[in-house]
Residue, then its C-alpha position, 0 to 999 in steps of 0.5 A: m500500500k502506497r504511503v501518503s505523504i504529510c503534504t498530501l494528508l494536510t492538503w486533503t484535510s484542509f480542502f475537506l474541512f473547508f468545503l465541509l464546515a467553512l460556511v458554519i464555523g468561521k474559524i475553519a476558512n483561514p487556517s485551511y487556506y493558509l495551510l494550503a498556501v504553505m503546502g503549495i510552496a512545499y510541493a513545488i520545492g519537493a517536485v523541483r528537488k526530485k526532478e519531477v517537474g512534468i506536472l509543473h509543466v501542465w500547471l504552467e499551461y494554466r499560467w494565465v489563470h494564476i496571473s488573472a487571480l492577481g487582477m484586483v490586487l494589481a488594480i488596487l496597487v495602481h490606484e494607491i500608487a497614483e494616490n501615493n498612499i499604499r495601505a497594507r490593509s487594502y490587500d487583506v481580502p483580495s490577496h486570498v484570490a491572488l494566491l490561487g496558483l499556490l493553492t493549485l500547487a498544493g492540490l497537485s500533491m493529491s492523486t485524482r483518486q484522493i481528490k475524488h474522495l473530497r466529494w463527500a464534503f460536497l454531499i455532507g457540507p450543503v446538508i449541514a449548511m441547510l440545517m443551519l439555515v432552516s434553524a436561523t430562518s425558521d424554515g423560511a418564515v424569517r429573513l434575517q441578516p446575516v446568518d451567523f458571520i455570513s450574509i444570508i444571501v452569500f450563505s445560500q449562494l455558496t451552499l448552492l454551489l457546493s450542491v452543484f459540485a456534488l451533482f457533477s461529482i457523480i461522474w467521479v463515482d467508479k461504481k455507480n448504483v441507485l444509492t449514490t445517484i440518490l445521494h447526489g441528487l438529494s444534494g442538488l435538492v438541498g441547494l435548491y431548498s436553501i436558496y428557496i427558504s433564504q428568499t435570495r433572488g440573485a441565486w434563483i437567476a443562476v439556477p438555469v445556468f447550472v442546469v445547462l451545465l448539468c445537462i452538458v456534463f451528463s450528455k454523451q456529446t458535449y454542447s449537443v442540441k439534445a443537452i440544451l433541449r433537456a436543459s430547457i425542459l428542466i428549467i421550465l419544470l423548475a420555474g413552474a414548480f418554484s412559481t407555485t410557491s408562496i415565497v417565490r410569488k411574494r418575492m417576485h411581487e415585491a420586486a415588481d412593486d419596487v420597480h413600479q415605485y421607482v419608475t413612478g417616483k413614489n419611493q426610490d428607497t425600496s430594495v430594488g430602487t436602492r440598487f438602481q440608485l447605487w448602480k446609477v451613482s457607481w457609473l457616475m463615479f466611473a465616468e468622473n474617475p475613469v482611470f483610477g476610480v475613487g478608491g475603496d476607502k472613499f466610496v461611501d464618502t463619494l456616495m454622501a457627496n452625490a446625495a448632497r448633489g441630489i443624485i441619490t437619496n440619503d438612505a442610499t448612502k448607508y450601503p458600503h458597496s454598489h450591489n453590483e460587483v463590476l460597477f463597484s470595481m469600476a467605481t472604486y478602481g476605474i478601468f483597472g478595476l474593470i479589467g481586474i474583475l473581468a479577468t477574475y471571472f472570465v480567464p478561468l472560465y475560458y479554460f474551464m469551458r475549453d476543458m469541458r470538451h475534453t474526451d475524459r468525462e472526469v475532466v469534463a465534470a471538474a471543468a463544469m464545477g469550475a465553470a459553475v463557480c465563475l458563472g455563479y459568482f458573475i451572476f451573483g455579482l450582478v445584484d451584490v458584491m461577493f468579493m467584499w466578504r472574506i469567505c467569498d474570496t477564500f471560497y472562490a480561490m479554494s474552489i477554482a484551485f480544487c477544480l484545476s488541481f484535478i484537471i491538471r493531475k488527470k491530464y498528467e496521468l493520462r499523458q503518462l499512460a499514453s507515453a507508457h504505451 
């Protein structure tokens, strides 16, 4: 029996505990993250010393993903150099995404078989999170902010992503049976129920995208017409089922009423109306400061200045962000912020969508998980600012690194097998 190295054991444990408990225990995320970063350095040094650099060459094929992870850190740096005011605390949260390459290196210390066993965290983690959400909201009767240390919106969205991982990971099960299929299917339902009782409209928008990815993964021909047709039917069925529920009808009615009040000028300070105001003023900030932006530390002050000009209401100044990730990045860090946030989303997405065409179905599943993270964060970010939350930065980096680690390791193993023949 092959002996497992300390590096591999610590890496696997860090990933497992993070995906299992990071949403419900606040002190799990940081130790897992930083331990993985250290393991990444240790693995790279060990591979070079042992002259086992073949897999590092595959890692370098994804170098633009690792570079793109620096996008927002570089945007902040450019702004602070222009302002002649470098502040270390500005990089605290975005630095978690920036070290994506190191986390991926740590993941390479595991074999594909070991990585596949992490699917148990995806099966159990969403259940634990859902139970906490059920307790906190009295099964959807109360919509509180936040759930423990995380916004209820973010909490339910990340729970949904974990359940999506569980659904895709059924491809990794070597001996499929009725029980494993049911378990993975139930995990998907757990994710749906979580976003339902949390009343998170932003997460509802992402469901059709995840359904399309799901149908592509389980289709014999990637991106086939049949896969898209099946996805369309499933989306219609889900939409029909959700629309019959009281919570969804209530939230949709509230949104429509908010829009009506905003358009007619009756009330601009509704939930949707406030978002419209913040989007408008964020675009104005960018238009007035297109190169470097106003800076993250001056966003609220600029909101107040615009309230004094009568552009937004005083109530809208209570929010520390734009309720839109792209607009917030543009307002605070200008064109560099725009490039940085788009690179964070779409550079990894390009590679994942490319790998979804791979002939190996296990690679396709891992690539779909990565694509779900990128697209999920982009969609969630249309109505919120995900990367203001430390857990969101860490979850994004850990998830992308996990998916890349499997893809790189699997490709390396396939190349070794091909060269042996």
